N, C-alpha and C positions, 0 to 999 in steps of 0.2 A: 504494500500500500504506500502511496506517495504521501509525503508531508506537504506537497504542493510546490510547484515550481512557478516562478514568475512568468506570466504570459503577457505578451505584447500584441496589441491589435495594430495591424498595418493596413488600414482601409484603402490606401492607394494601391496596394497589391492584393486586396481582397483575401486577406489571410490573418490568422493568429499564429504567433510563433513563440517558441520557448527555446532559449539557449541553455544547453546543458553540456558540461565538459567539452566546450568548444564545438559542439555540433548543434544543428538546428532541427527541431521537430516542428511540424506545422499542420494547420488545418486550413483548407482553402474553401472559399464559398463564392457564390454568385448571388448578388442582391438584386431583387426585383422591387416593384413598388410596395407590395404588401407581403412579400415572401422572401426568404433567404434559403437558397439551396446549398446545403453543406455537402461539398463534393468529394473531398479526399482528406484523410488524416494520415500523415506520414511521420513515423518515428524511426530514426536510424536503428538498425538491428542491435547495436551495442547498448542501446538505451531502453530496449523493450522490457516490459514487466515491472516498470517503476511507477506506473500510473500517470505517465506524462500525457498520453492520449486522452485520458479522463480529465486532466487539468485543462487541456486545450478545449475539449468539448464543453466542459462545464462553463468556461469563460465565454465561449462563443454562444452557447444557449442563453446565458444570462444577458449578454449583449442583445441578442435577437429579441428576447422577451421585453427588455427595457425599451427597444425601438418599436414595439408593438407588431413585430413581424411574425408571420407563420413560418414554421420550419419544415422544409422539404429535405428529409434525411436521405440523400442519395448515397452517402458513404455508409457502408455496412457497419462500421464501428459506431458512428453517430446513431444510427438506427437502433443498434443493440443497447447503447448507453441510454438512449431515451426510454426504451422499454423498461430498463432497470431503475431509472432515476426520475422519471417524469412524475 
């Protein structure tokens, strides 16, 4: 379980990122008027199993909800996370 990593929103690149041990993990999205499609969650293999994808997803979901956006979970990880945490 992760103690939480700092996650940065980079709206100009339509992604959320986390820098861990010199590597970048990220979640990408495509924003529409009333919906955000969360398309991919990428965590380098060396960093897997630390909860980083969950930290990225949690932050992205909180942002989307604060913006009043519906979430289209195109990424299988995001879809699974929402089923467990929604």
